[in-house]
N, C-alpha and C positions, 0 to 999 in steps of 0.2 A: 664422624663425618670426614670424608676424604675430599680434598680439593684437587680436581684433575688439572695437572699442569705438566703433562708428559709431552715432550716434543715428538711430533710425528716423524721427524727426520732422524734416522739412525746414524747416518754418516753423510757428511757433506764433502765432496771432492771438487773444488772449484765450482763450476756451474751445475755439476751433477749431484743430485740429492738421492740418496738411497733411503727409502722410507720403510718404516716398520711394517706397513700394510703389505707392501710387495714382498718383504722377507717372510711374512706370515704365510702368503700363498706358496712361496718356494718351500718353506718348512713343511706345509701340509702335503704338497706333492711328493717331496722327498721322503717324508715319513710313510706315505701310502705305498711308495715304491719299495721301501725296505720291508714293510709288513707283507706286501704282496710276494716278495721274494721268499720270505719265511713261509708263507702259506703254500707257495709252489713246492718248496722243498719237502713239506710234510704231506702234500696231496697224494702221493702213491700209497701212503699208509692210512691216511684219514678219509680220503675220497677217491677210492680206486676207479670209480666210474667217471671222474672228472679230473684227470691228471694234467698238471700245468708244468711247463718248462720255464726256465729263467727268461729266455728271449720272448716267450708269450707275455710274461708280465711286463717286460720292458716296452713292448709294442702297445699293450693295452693302456699302460700308464701315460704314454705319450699321446695317444689318441684321446684318452679321457681328459687329460689336462687341457688339450686344445678345445675339446667340446665344452668343458666346464667353463673355461675363461670366456670364450666367445658367447656361450649361452647365458652366462651370468651378466655380462655387459649388455647384450641385446635384450635380455629379459627385463633388466632394470629400465632400459630406455622405453620399451614397449609397455610394460605394466605400470610403471611408476611416474615417468616424467616425459612422455612422448612429445608433448607440445614444446617443452623447453629445447629438447635436442633437435626438433624439427627446425627451430629458429636459430639454433647455435650448433650446426653440424660438426664443427671442429672440436666441440667439447666431448664428443664421443670418445676421443682418444685420450682424454685426461683421466685415465683410470686411477692415478695416484690420489685423486680427490675423493675416491670412493665411488659408490654408485654401482654396486654389483648385487644382483638378485639371486638368492639361492634357488628359487623355483625355475628361473631361466637357466641357471647352471645345471639343474637337474634334467631339464629337457635336453640340453646339450650333451650331458653325460649319457642319457638314454640313447640318443642318436649314435654316439660313439660306440656304445655297447652293441647296438644293432649291427653297425657296420663291421665291428670286429668279429662278432659271432658269424656273420655271413662269410667273411673272409677266411675264417678258420674252421668253418663247417661245424660250429658248435651251436647249441640252442641258445636262445636269448637268456633263459634262466640259468644255464650253466655259467655264462659269463657274469650275469647280474648277481647271482649268489656268491660268486667269487669276489667281486669288487665291493659289494655292499658294506662289508665290515671294515673296509679301508677308508670309506668316505668320512665317518665321524672325526677322524684325526684332522682332516682338512677343515671341517667345521669348527673344531676346537681352536685351531690356529687362526682361522678367519675371524672368529668372534673376538679373540684377543686383539687381533688387528683393529677391529671396529672400536674396541675400548681404548686402545692407544690413540686412535684417530679422534676420539672424543665425539663419536657419531652414534646414532641409533640409541640414544639414551631412553630411560623410562620416565614414568610419571613421577610427580613429587611424592616423597615419602618421609616419614618420621623415623624409619628404621635406623639403627646406629651405623649400618654399613652404607647409608646413602652417600652419593657422590655429587659434588657440585661441578658441573661441566661448564666450560667457558661459554658455549652458545646456548646453554639451557637456563640462564638466569641465576639468581643468587641462592635459590633453594636447592637442598639436596634431592637427588632423584634416584630411582631404582637403577642400579647398574645392570640393565637388562641384557647387555652384551655378555656379562659374566654368567648370568643365569643360563643363557643359551649355550655358552661354552661348556658349562658343567652338565647340562641336561642333554643337549643334542650331540655334544662332543664326547665328554668323558663317560657318562652313564650309558648312553645309547651305544657308544663304541664298545664298552666292556660287555654289555649284554649281547650284542651281535657277535663279538669275538667268541664268547663262551657258547652261544647257541649254534654257531656255524662250525664248531670244532668237530661235530659229528654229522654224518650224512642226513639230509632231510629230503622230503618230497621237493622237487624242483619248484622254485618260486617262493618257498616258505621264508628264506632269508631276506629276499627282496621285500616281501610283504611285511616282515617285521621291521625293516628299516623304514619303509614308507609310513606305516602305522605309528611307529615310535616317534619319528620326527614330527609327523602331523600333530600328534597329541601334545608333545612338548612345545612346539612352536605356537600352536593355537593357544595354549595356556599362557605362555609368556607374553603374547600380544596384549593381554588384558592389562599389563603394567608397562608396556612399551608404547611410547608416543608414536602415533601414526605419522607418515611422511606429511610434511606441511602442505605440499601441493595437492594432496589427496584428502587428508583428514579422515574422518570415519565415514564409511560407505553407507551404513544403515544402522538403525536401532540405537545410535549414539555410542556404539562400541565395536561394530564389525569393521575390521581393517582389511586392506588388500592382502596382507600376509595370511590372515585367517581364511579369506575367500579362496586363495590359491591352495590352502592346505586341505580343503574339503575333498577334491579329487584324490589327493594322496591318502586320506583316511579311508575313503571308499574302496579304492583299488588295493591299498595295502591290507585292509581287513579281509577282502575277498581272497587275495593270494595267500594270506596266512591261515585263514580258517576255512577255506573252501573244502567241501567234503571230498574224501578220497574215493575214487571209483573202485569197486571190488567186483570180481567175477560174479556173474549171476549164479545164485544158489540153485541147487538141484531141487526139483519139485518134491514137496514133502511126501514121504511114503514111497517115492520112486527109486529106481536103481539105474545105474548107468547102462548103456547099451551092452557093453562087454559083460557086465555082471548078469544082465538078463539072459544073454546067450549062454553063459556058463550054467545058469539055472535050468535052461531048457535042456541042455545036454544031460544033466544029472537026472532029469525026469525020464 
């Protein structure tokens, strides 16, 4: 059993507090930029139909980071605690206290991808398939930030790796933040990186990300406590996180497994027009 006693402040300089949560976001964005630069360098050899330059990566990461942070904050406010922020509007800016929604961040990221694709005359999937393998690194860093903050803990457990959180009572709980860091961050990230190393039908990599994240998040929600202000939405187990994962599962599954269109086959027993003409000449 581990007793959570980690200070959420990494460094205090007078009245200015630098928090681990903010550093986790910076680490995730910086790591995605470095991986993106690496992918861009290899793109002429591995993806000749979708070549990226270093400045393309720089612009995409800046737009994506902006869309991600704004979307994550607005998503949490709208999906999880709209009434509170409606009555406490200044609390919207207290991001160091947590309150970021992945699904809102995903919407913001998609908006950034659409905008970047339009500006650079690429297709949505060309941009989405490029950035999808970079996202899990940010998830890994963000979930570790959640754990350090002592938030989003799981249900009570008797497992030896249970953690006693300050706000979670005296009993050990599932460290659901670590589960998500390993599943959505490490495992999904490695799978996407290996899968995207070779060219695929546009949208396959995006689909794998959406489906993989949806499965992992839906599963972890069974041992993660729902937000206090919402509780379970239905059936005594359905959470807001699971509800928001359903569209991801459906869309991701379609993009990943949708059938490939092939040219119409020639009628059985028939010949092409040119072959038929050659046959007539011989007769």
